[in-house]
C-alpha positions as CSV (number, residue, x, y, z in Angstrom):
1,X,0.0,0.0,0.2
2,X,1.4,3.2,-0.9
3,X,1.0,6.1,1.5
4,X,0.8,9.7,0.0
5,X,1.8,12.8,2.4
6,X,1.0,16.4,2.0
7,X,4.5,18.2,1.6
8,X,3.0,21.8,1.7
9,X,5.6,24.2,3.2
10,X,5.4,25.3,6.8
11,X,3.5,26.4,8.7
12,X,0.8,23.9,8.9
13,X,-2.1,25.6,10.5
14,X,-5.0,23.8,11.4
15,X,-7.6,26.3,10.3
16,X,-10.6,26.0,8.0
17,X,-10.0,29.6,6.6
18,X,-7.7,30.2,3.8
19,X,-5.1,33.0,3.7
20,X,-7.0,34.7,1.1
21,X,-10.4,34.6,3.4
22,X,-8.5,36.2,6.1
23,X,-7.1,38.9,3.7
24,X,-10.7,39.7,2.6
25,X,-12.2,40.1,5.9
26,X,-9.3,42.3,6.8
27,X,-9.5,44.5,3.6
28,X,-13.4,44.5,3.8
29,X,-13.2,46.0,7.3
30,X,-11.0,48.7,6.3
31,X,-13.7,50.2,4.2
32,X,-15.6,51.5,7.4
33,X,-12.2,52.9,8.9
34,X,-12.0,54.7,5.7
35,X,-15.3,56.2,5.7
36,X,-14.6,57.4,9.0
37,X,-11.3,58.9,8.5
38,X,-13.0,60.5,5.3
39,X,-15.7,62.2,7.6
40,X,-13.1,64.1,9.7
41,X,-10.3,64.8,6.8
42,X,-11.7,64.3,3.4
43,X,-10.5,61.7,0.8
44,X,-7.0,62.2,1.7
45,X,-6.5,59.2,4.0
46,X,-8.4,56.7,1.6
47,X,-6.1,57.8,-1.3
48,X,-3.0,57.1,1.0
49,X,-4.3,53.6,2.1
50,X,-5.0,52.9,-1.7
51,X,-1.4,54.1,-2.4
52,X,0.0,51.9,0.2
53,X,-2.0,48.7,-1.4
54,X,-1.0,49.8,-4.8
55,X,2.8,49.9,-3.9
56,X,2.6,46.6,-1.9
57,X,1.0,44.5,-4.6
58,X,3.2,46.2,-7.4
59,X,6.5,45.1,-5.3
60,X,5.2,41.6,-4.9
61,X,4.4,41.1,-8.4
62,X,7.9,42.7,-9.6
63,X,9.6,40.2,-7.0
64,X,7.8,37.3,-8.4
65,X,8.6,38.1,-11.9
66,X,12.2,38.5,-10.8
67,X,12.3,35.2,-8.9
68,X,10.4,33.5,-11.5
69,X,7.5,32.5,-9.6
70,X,4.0,32.3,-9.9
71,X,2.2,35.4,-8.9
72,X,1.1,35.2,-5.4
73,X,-1.4,38.3,-5.3
74,X,-4.1,35.9,-5.2
75,X,-3.9,35.4,-1.6
76,X,-4.5,39.2,-0.9
77,X,-1.4,39.4,1.8
78,X,0.3,42.1,0.0
79,X,-2.9,44.2,-0.1
80,X,-3.4,43.6,3.5
81,X,0.1,44.6,4.4
82,X,-0.2,48.1,2.0
83,X,-3.6,48.8,3.8
84,X,-2.3,48.5,7.1
85,X,0.7,50.8,6.9
86,X,-1.4,53.2,5.0
87,X,-3.8,53.1,7.9
88,X,-1.4,54.0,10.6
89,X,-0.2,57.1,8.7
90,X,-0.9,60.6,9.5
91,X,-3.4,62.5,7.2
92,X,-0.8,64.9,6.6
93,X,1.9,62.4,5.5
94,X,3.1,62.7,1.7
95,X,1.8,59.8,-0.5
96,X,5.3,58.4,-1.2
97,X,5.7,57.5,2.8
98,X,3.2,54.9,2.9
99,X,4.4,53.4,-0.5
100,X,8.0,53.4,0.4
101,X,7.1,51.6,3.5
102,X,5.1,49.0,1.7
103,X,7.5,48.4,-0.7
104,X,10.0,47.9,2.4
105,X,7.7,45.5,3.8
106,X,7.7,43.4,0.8
107,X,10.9,43.5,-0.9
108,X,13.2,43.5,2.3
109,X,11.1,41.7,4.8
110,X,8.3,39.3,3.4
111,X,9.8,37.9,0.3
112,X,13.5,37.5,1.4
113,X,12.6,35.9,4.7
114,X,10.1,33.2,3.1
115,X,7.2,34.9,1.8
116,X,3.3,34.6,3.2
117,X,2.9,32.1,5.9
118,X,6.6,31.7,6.2
119,X,7.8,35.1,7.2
120,X,8.9,35.1,11.0
121,X,8.3,38.9,11.3
122,X,4.9,40.8,10.3
123,X,5.6,42.8,7.1
124,X,3.6,45.5,8.0
125,X,5.0,46.1,11.7
126,X,8.6,46.1,9.8
127,X,7.5,48.7,7.4
128,X,6.1,51.0,10.2
129,X,9.3,50.6,12.0
130,X,11.6,51.6,9.3
131,X,9.1,54.7,8.7
132,X,9.3,55.6,12.1
133,X,13.0,55.6,12.3
134,X,13.6,57.6,9.2
135,X,10.6,59.6,9.0
136,X,9.1,60.4,12.2
137,X,8.5,64.1,11.4
138,X,6.3,63.2,8.8
139,X,4.5,60.5,10.7
140,X,3.5,62.5,14.0
141,X,2.0,65.6,12.7
142,X,-1.7,65.6,12.6
143,X,-4.1,68.2,10.8
144,X,-6.8,70.2,12.5
145,X,-9.7,70.3,9.5
146,X,-10.2,68.6,6.4
147,X,-7.4,68.3,3.5
148,X,-7.6,68.8,0.2
149,X,-6.6,65.4,-1.4
150,X,-4.6,66.4,-4.0
151,X,-2.6,69.1,-1.7
152,X,1.1,67.9,-1.7
153,X,1.3,68.3,1.9
154,X,5.0,68.0,4.0
155,X,5.5,69.1,7.6
156,X,5.6,72.5,8.0
157,X,3.0,73.5,5.3
158,X,2.0,77.1,6.1
159,X,-1.9,76.8,5.3
160,X,-2.4,73.8,7.5
161,X,-3.1,74.1,11.3
162,X,-1.6,71.0,13.1
163,X,-2.6,69.9,16.7
164,X,-0.9,67.5,19.1
165,X,-2.2,64.0,19.2
166,X,-3.0,62.2,22.5
167,X,0.3,60.1,22.4
168,X,2.4,63.4,22.0
169,X,0.4,65.0,25.1
170,X,1.2,62.1,27.0
171,X,4.6,61.9,26.0
172,X,5.4,65.5,26.9
173,X,3.5,65.1,30.4
174,X,0.4,67.1,29.5
175,X,-3.2,66.3,30.4
176,X,-5.6,65.6,27.6
177,X,-9.1,66.9,28.3
178,X,-11.2,64.3,26.8
179,X,-14.3,62.3,28.0
180,X,-14.9,58.5,27.1
181,X,-17.6,59.8,24.7
182,X,-14.9,61.9,22.7
183,X,-12.7,58.9,22.8
184,X,-15.5,56.5,21.7
185,X,-16.2,58.3,18.5
186,X,-12.7,59.3,17.8
187,X,-12.7,63.1,18.1
188,X,-9.2,63.5,18.7
189,X,-5.9,63.5,16.3
190,X,-4.4,60.5,15.7
191,X,-3.2,57.9,12.7
192,X,-6.0,57.5,9.9
193,X,-7.2,54.1,11.1
194,X,-6.7,54.3,14.9
195,X,-9.0,57.2,16.2
196,X,-12.1,55.1,15.4
197,X,-12.2,53.5,18.9
198,X,-15.9,52.2,18.5
199,X,-15.2,51.2,14.8
200,X,-12.1,49.4,15.9
201,X,-13.8,47.3,18.7
202,X,-16.8,46.5,16.1
203,X,-14.1,45.3,13.7
204,X,-12.2,43.1,16.3
205,X,-15.7,41.5,17.2
206,X,-16.0,40.6,13.5
207,X,-12.8,39.4,12.9
208,X,-13.1,37.2,16.1
209,X,-16.5,35.7,14.8
210,X,-14.8,35.0,11.6
211,X,-11.8,33.1,13.3
212,X,-9.6,35.7,11.4
213,X,-8.1,37.1,14.7
214,X,-7.4,35.6,18.2
215,X,-9.5,36.8,21.2
216,X,-6.7,35.5,23.7
217,X,-4.0,37.8,21.9
218,X,-5.8,41.0,22.0
219,X,-7.6,40.4,25.4
220,X,-4.1,39.7,27.2
221,X,-2.3,42.6,25.1
222,X,-5.2,45.1,26.1
223,X,-5.4,43.7,29.7
224,X,-1.4,44.2,30.3
225,X,-1.7,47.7,28.6
226,X,-4.6,48.5,31.1
227,X,-2.9,47.4,34.1
228,X,0.4,48.9,33.3
229,X,-1.4,52.2,32.6
230,X,-3.2,52.1,36.0
231,X,0.0,51.1,37.8
232,X,2.3,53.6,35.8
233,X,0.0,56.5,35.0
234,X,1.5,59.1,32.6
235,X,-1.7,61.4,33.0
236,X,-4.0,61.7,35.7
237,X,-4.1,58.4,37.8
238,X,-7.2,56.4,37.7
239,X,-9.4,54.5,34.8
240,X,-9.9,57.8,33.0
241,X,-6.0,58.3,32.6
242,X,-5.6,54.7,31.5
243,X,-8.5,55.0,28.9
244,X,-6.8,58.0,27.3
245,X,-3.5,55.9,27.3
246,X,-5.3,53.0,25.6
247,X,-6.8,55.3,22.9
248,X,-3.7,57.2,22.2
249,X,-1.4,56.3,19.0
250,X,-2.0,53.1,17.4
251,X,-2.0,51.1,20.4
252,X,-5.7,49.7,20.0
253,X,-5.0,49.5,16.3
254,X,-1.8,47.4,16.9
255,X,-3.8,45.0,19.2
256,X,-6.7,44.3,16.5
257,X,-4.3,43.8,13.5
258,X,-0.3,44.0,13.8
259,X,-0.1,41.6,17.1
260,X,-2.9,39.6,15.9
261,X,-1.3,38.3,12.7
262,X,-2.0,34.5,12.9
263,X,1.0,33.7,10.9
264,X,3.8,35.0,13.2
265,X,1.8,34.5,16.3
266,X,2.2,31.1,18.4
267,X,-0.3,28.5,17.8
268,X,-1.0,27.4,21.4
269,X,-3.9,29.5,23.3
270,X,-1.6,29.5,26.3
271,X,1.6,30.5,24.2
272,X,-0.8,33.3,22.5
273,X,-1.8,34.8,26.0
274,X,1.7,35.0,27.0
275,X,2.6,36.6,23.6
276,X,0.1,39.2,23.8
277,X,0.9,39.9,27.5
278,X,4.5,40.5,26.5
279,X,3.8,42.6,23.5
280,X,1.4,44.8,25.6
281,X,4.3,45.3,28.3
282,X,7.0,46.3,25.7
283,X,4.4,48.7,24.1
284,X,4.1,50.6,27.5
285,X,8.0,50.2,28.2
286,X,8.6,52.0,25.0
287,X,6.0,54.6,25.6
288,X,7.6,55.4,29.1
289,X,11.2,55.1,27.8
290,X,11.5,55.3,24.1
291,X,12.1,58.5,21.8
292,X,9.0,58.2,19.8
293,X,5.6,58.9,21.0
294,X,4.4,55.3,19.5
295,X,6.6,52.2,19.0
296,X,4.0,49.6,19.0
297,X,5.4,48.3,15.7
298,X,9.1,47.6,17.6
299,X,7.1,45.5,20.1
300,X,5.5,43.5,17.6
301,X,8.6,42.6,15.7
302,X,10.3,41.8,19.2
303,X,7.4,39.5,20.3
304,X,7.6,38.1,16.6
305,X,11.3,36.8,17.1
306,X,10.3,34.8,20.2
307,X,7.0,33.4,18.8
308,X,7.9,29.9,18.4
309,X,9.9,30.1,21.7
310,X,6.4,30.6,23.6
311,X,5.1,27.7,21.6
312,X,8.1,25.4,22.7
313,X,7.7,26.7,26.2
314,X,3.9,25.8,26.5
315,X,4.7,22.4,24.7
316,X,7.2,21.4,27.2
317,X,5.0,22.7,30.1
318,X,2.2,20.5,28.9
319,X,4.4,17.3,28.3
320,X,5.9,17.8,31.8
321,X,2.7,18.1,33.5
322,X,1.4,14.9,31.8
323,X,4.8,13.0,32.9
324,X,3.8,14.2,36.5
325,X,0.3,12.8,36.2
326,X,1.8,9.6,35.0
């Protein structure tokens, strides 16, 4: 009798959902985020997200042609990478910035390190990290009013009034004056896809129901951030100050999308809880001691590097417990 085995490349994830279905879910829920941002800033944010998507898809197609591989655009992972990078930008950012970040994510991180499902690092987080290091002055300036979609904005443009973000106020020791209602509906300056707190929470529930996101990772991540914000407040102590901390920057956006990438996250549920908690602790540590007002992308890359270690620790712990029982 001849046995035939599946020799598909790792990781061998036991899921009924395909990579393309997960990508479709993420791209679909980008629509309400774009609508919300367009209400506040006009159509410029939508164009910026589309620019990131176009750059990522073009770079992946180019890489496949050069490497003589079949095009892999059908799984939608490149489009998701570009969309996430674009959604983390400021509405004032020039269009070429998310395009450059998406190109770095695909050509330097994703393709050379194995491609979709095999890359040990989240490409979108890597793209945001290099943009934060090189163009922080463009990423962390936010407009006070709607913008012309075709306006070639750059930091310091005279006809655009800017305002400080929540993350910037917290970093400089300021006391943001926002009530929970304003925070929930996103009436504050921040990245394109990160200020719609109510929409992000609804998006997270949708992804969990669709099994395109891990409930344990996000909850442990947010619980750790909340606990540390209560213990080490940067603004007024108490739940109000902690709520401002959670809504500032793209902390929640990171918890819903970046840290929740099921290809770079551990597979065991206990490992996922530890993974999310470590990511939350690193995010808060970088906020207290880092030089940027938002460094969640760096925290994601660090925990990505130890994802398999979390799985091994839990696997050995389960095996040791079984041996003790025997």
